[in-house]
N, C-alpha and C positions, 0 to 999 in steps of 0.2 A: 148304851143305847145304839141301836143300828144307825149308821150315818145317813141312810136313806130315809129314816123316819123323822129326821129333824124338821121342825116347823119353819117354813120360809115366810117371812114377813112380806116379801115382794109377791109371792105366789098368793097369799091371802088378799093382798090389795088388788091384784089382778082379777081374782075370782069375784071379789066384791064389786069391782067395776063392771065386769061382765054380767053380773046378776041385774045391773041397772038397765041393760040393753033389752030391746024387745025379744020375745021368745025365739023368733026365727034367727036373729043375729046370735043368740046364745047357742042354739043348735049348731049353726055353722062354725062358731068359735070352738065349741066342744069337739066337733069333728076334726078341725084343723089341729087342735091340741093333741088329740088321740093319734093323729098321723105323725105328729112330731115326736110323740113319746115312742111310737114304734120305730121311727128312724133313729132315735137315740139309744135304744135298748140294744145292748150287745148280743150277738148271737149266742145261743146256748151251745156249749162245747163240753164234750165228755172230758174227764180228768185225763184220760189217755191222749186225746187230741191236743189238750192244753199242754201236756208235757212235751209232745212233739214240737209244737210251736215254740215253746220256751227253749228247748234244745237247739232248734234251728237258728233262733234269734241270738243265742249265745255264741255262735260261731262267728269268726271274723268274716267280714265281707270281702268277697273275691272281686277284684277290679281288673280292668285291662286298659291299656293305654289307648290314646286316640289313634295312634298308628296302627295298632292291632285291629281296632274297629274299622278303620278305612281299609285295611287289607281284606277283611271279610266282605265289606260292601263292594269292593272292586271285583270280586268274584262274580257278582251278579249284575254290575253295571261298570263296564270298562271305561266309561267316560268320567268317572269320579277321580 
């Protein structure tokens, strides 16, 4: 069974409570829910793009010291 097709008791309870509201409130709530769903939906990525992302994330993170950061910043602001 697809993990996204599982039935949620809390979602069912929320929908039931929403149906008891006046129609205008239901419409507003439905609009807000749809916006939230859009915000929570991951962006579509091609398999090639996903492979690039996975490869980049697998590399170690390059860091620099505080002294190196300050050295770069001092090039632009001599008062640092």
